[in-house]
C-alpha positions as CSV (number, residue, x, y, z in Angstrom):
1,M,-4.2,49.8,-7.0
2,L,-6.1,52.5,-5.3
3,D,-8.1,55.1,-6.8
4,T,-7.2,58.4,-4.9
5,T,-9.3,61.2,-6.7
6,Q,-11.6,61.6,-3.8
7,A,-8.8,61.7,-1.6
8,T,-8.5,65.0,0.6
9,T,-5.6,67.1,2.2
10,D,-5.7,68.7,5.7
11,S,-3.5,70.0,8.5
12,T,-1.8,66.9,9.5
13,D,-0.8,66.5,6.1
14,A,0.5,69.9,6.2
15,E,2.4,68.8,9.1
16,A,3.8,65.8,7.2
17,L,5.1,68.0,4.3
18,A,7.0,70.3,7.3
19,A,8.5,67.5,8.6
20,C,10.3,66.3,5.4
21,D,11.4,70.4,5.8
22,L,9.4,71.1,2.3
23,P,7.1,74.4,2.4
24,P,3.3,74.0,2.3
25,F,3.2,76.2,-1.0
26,P,4.0,75.8,-4.5
27,P,6.2,74.9,-5.9
28,V,5.7,72.3,-3.4
29,S,2.4,71.3,-2.7
30,V,0.5,68.3,-1.9
31,A,-3.2,67.0,-2.6
32,A,-4.8,63.6,-2.7
33,T,-3.2,62.3,0.4
34,V,-3.4,59.1,1.6
35,W,-2.2,57.3,4.6
36,Y,-0.9,53.8,6.1
37,E,0.2,52.6,9.2
38,Y,2.9,49.8,10.1
39,T,4.4,48.4,13.2
40,P,7.1,45.9,12.1
41,P,7.4,43.0,14.8
42,A,11.2,42.7,14.6
43,D,13.7,44.9,13.3
44,Q,13.9,45.0,9.3
45,S,14.2,46.7,6.0
46,L,11.4,47.8,4.2
47,F,11.3,48.5,0.4
48,I,8.2,51.2,-0.7
49,S,7.6,51.9,-4.4
50,T,5.1,53.9,-6.2
51,S,6.3,53.4,-9.6
52,G,3.6,52.3,-12.0
53,S,1.3,55.2,-10.2
54,S,-0.6,57.6,-12.9
55,Y,1.0,60.8,-10.9
56,S,3.6,61.9,-9.6
57,T,4.0,61.0,-5.8
58,G,5.5,62.2,-2.7
59,V,6.3,59.4,0.0
60,A,7.1,60.5,3.8
61,V,7.5,57.8,6.4
62,L,6.8,59.3,9.6
63,T,6.7,58.4,13.4
64,G,5.1,60.0,16.3
65,S,1.2,61.3,16.3
66,P,-0.4,64.6,14.9
67,G,1.2,67.6,16.8
68,S,4.3,65.5,17.2
69,L,5.6,63.7,13.5
70,S,9.3,63.3,12.8
71,A,10.5,62.3,9.9
72,V,12.4,59.3,8.8
73,T,12.7,59.4,5.3
74,C,10.8,61.5,2.3
75,F,11.3,60.4,-1.1
76,P,9.7,61.0,-4.5
77,F,8.8,57.6,-5.4
78,S,11.0,54.7,-4.1
79,A,13.2,53.7,-1.3
80,S,14.6,51.1,1.1
81,F,14.9,52.1,4.9
82,S,15.5,50.4,8.4
83,L,12.5,49.8,10.8
84,T,12.9,49.1,14.5
85,A,10.6,46.6,16.3
86,G,7.6,48.2,18.0
87,V,7.7,51.5,16.6
88,T,4.3,52.8,14.6
89,Y,5.4,54.1,11.1
90,H,3.0,56.5,9.7
91,M,3.5,56.1,5.5
92,V,2.2,59.3,3.6
93,V,1.5,59.4,-0.1
94,S,0.4,62.5,-1.7
95,D,-0.1,63.9,-5.3
96,V,2.9,66.5,-5.8
97,S,2.3,67.0,-9.4
98,G,0.5,70.4,-9.1
99,A,-2.4,69.0,-10.6
100,Q,-4.2,68.3,-7.2
101,L,-6.0,65.5,-9.0
102,G,-4.8,62.6,-7.6
103,G,-5.3,59.1,-9.8
104,T,-4.2,55.8,-9.8
105,L,-1.8,54.8,-6.9
106,N,0.4,51.7,-7.2
107,L,2.0,51.1,-3.9
108,T,4.1,48.3,-3.4
109,A,6.2,47.0,-0.3
110,A,8.8,44.2,-0.1
111,P,11.7,43.4,2.2
112,G,14.3,46.0,1.8
113,V,18.0,45.4,1.6
114,E,20.0,44.0,4.9
115,F,23.5,42.7,5.3
116,T,25.2,41.2,8.2
117,V,28.6,39.7,9.4
118,D,28.8,37.2,11.9
119,R,30.9,37.7,14.6
120,F,33.1,34.9,14.7
121,G,35.0,33.6,11.2
122,R,37.0,30.3,11.1
123,F,40.6,29.7,9.4
124,D,42.5,26.5,8.2
125,P,45.8,26.6,10.2
126,K,47.2,24.2,7.0
127,T,46.5,26.7,4.2
128,G,45.7,29.7,6.2
129,V,42.2,30.6,4.1
130,A,40.1,32.5,6.3
131,T,35.8,32.0,6.1
132,V,33.8,34.9,7.0
133,T,29.8,34.4,6.9
134,G,26.5,36.6,7.5
135,T,23.2,36.8,6.6
136,Y,21.6,39.0,3.7
137,T,17.9,39.9,2.6
138,C,17.1,41.8,-0.7
139,P,13.8,41.6,-2.5
140,S,12.9,38.6,-4.6
141,G,14.0,38.8,-8.7
142,F,17.2,40.4,-8.1
143,T,21.1,39.0,-7.9
144,A,23.2,40.7,-5.2
145,Q,26.9,41.1,-5.4
146,I,29.4,40.8,-2.4
147,D,33.1,42.0,-2.5
148,G,35.7,43.1,-0.1
149,S,38.8,42.4,1.8
150,L,40.1,40.6,4.9
151,T,43.0,42.0,6.9
152,Q,44.6,40.4,9.9
153,R,47.9,42.4,10.7
154,T,50.2,42.4,7.5
155,V,47.9,39.6,6.0
156,I,45.3,40.6,3.4
157,A,42.8,39.0,0.9
158,T,40.3,40.3,-1.0
159,T,37.5,38.9,-3.3
160,G,39.1,40.7,-6.3
161,G,37.6,40.0,-9.4
162,N,36.4,36.6,-8.1
163,L,32.9,38.5,-7.1
164,I,30.5,36.6,-4.9
165,F,27.0,36.5,-6.7
166,V,24.0,35.4,-4.6
167,P,20.2,35.2,-5.5
168,C,17.5,37.3,-3.6
169,N,14.2,35.8,-2.4
170,G,13.2,38.4,0.1
171,A,14.1,36.1,2.9
172,V,17.0,36.3,5.2
173,Q,19.8,34.0,3.6
174,Q,23.4,33.1,4.7
175,W,26.3,33.9,2.6
176,S,30.1,32.7,3.2
177,I,33.2,33.8,1.6
178,A,36.7,32.1,1.7
179,F,39.5,34.5,1.8
180,T,42.7,33.3,0.6
181,P,46.0,35.6,1.4
182,I,47.3,37.2,-1.4
183,D,50.8,36.9,-0.3
184,L,53.0,34.0,1.4
185,G,51.1,34.9,4.9
186,K,48.2,33.0,6.9
187,F,45.5,33.8,8.5
188,T,45.6,32.6,12.4
189,G,43.5,32.7,15.1
190,G,42.3,36.0,16.8
191,P,40.9,39.5,15.4
192,A,40.7,40.3,12.1
193,D,39.1,43.3,9.9
194,V,36.6,42.8,7.6
195,S,35.2,45.3,5.0
196,L,32.8,44.4,2.6
197,G,30.0,46.0,0.0
198,F,26.8,44.3,-0.8
199,F,25.1,45.4,-3.6
200,V,21.6,44.5,-5.2
201,G,21.9,45.7,-9.2
202,A,19.3,47.8,-10.5
203,F,17.5,48.0,-7.3
204,P,16.8,51.3,-5.6
205,G,18.8,51.7,-2.2
206,G,20.8,48.7,-3.0
207,L,23.9,49.7,-1.9
208,T,25.0,48.3,1.8
209,G,27.7,46.8,3.5
210,A,29.6,46.4,6.7
211,A,33.2,47.1,7.9
212,Q,33.8,45.5,11.6
213,R,36.1,43.1,13.3
214,V,35.5,39.7,13.5
215,I,37.2,37.1,15.6
216,L,38.9,34.0,13.6
217,R,38.6,30.4,15.2
218,G,40.2,27.3,14.2
């Protein structure tokens, strides 16, 4: 919690507003602006929320320096976005209520939503079942859902009604899906195309996925 009633604005705040393609005059105006800075040590996804603040907020995530600021994303109260290792990000939070009073700012940051598919998968030459793996990250307290399909020439398998549910704990975790062909075919060694969706229920920005080629090995 932060009391922003004494926070002010200046020309750099106006530049941040312009970087978001918002005009520096009513009906969009900013006041009681505070800045945060973060340089991630590794590529990652970050979730920012101002839920619970006592006033209407506007958030700008910027790179660069005053005079050459560029917007990564701009949003009213919450969003999940990707960060690149070694790049310094400025997170600017303003009162956009028009009252220009500020108040109590409740700013939270947590790992965002990430989902990857490993390049290599496995297949069972006897059953023809293929297994695809990868990693995921999502904020603690949520449950995520994975669904999609695997295709290799004329052989197709889907998760269908058997959705895969995985728990979120804010750390990088492993996922695995066994794809059983829906006809008499079998998956074999070689390339296959996977298309998966990853959805974190009730989490803003919690929908992502991957569509790529994997190599199946015995």
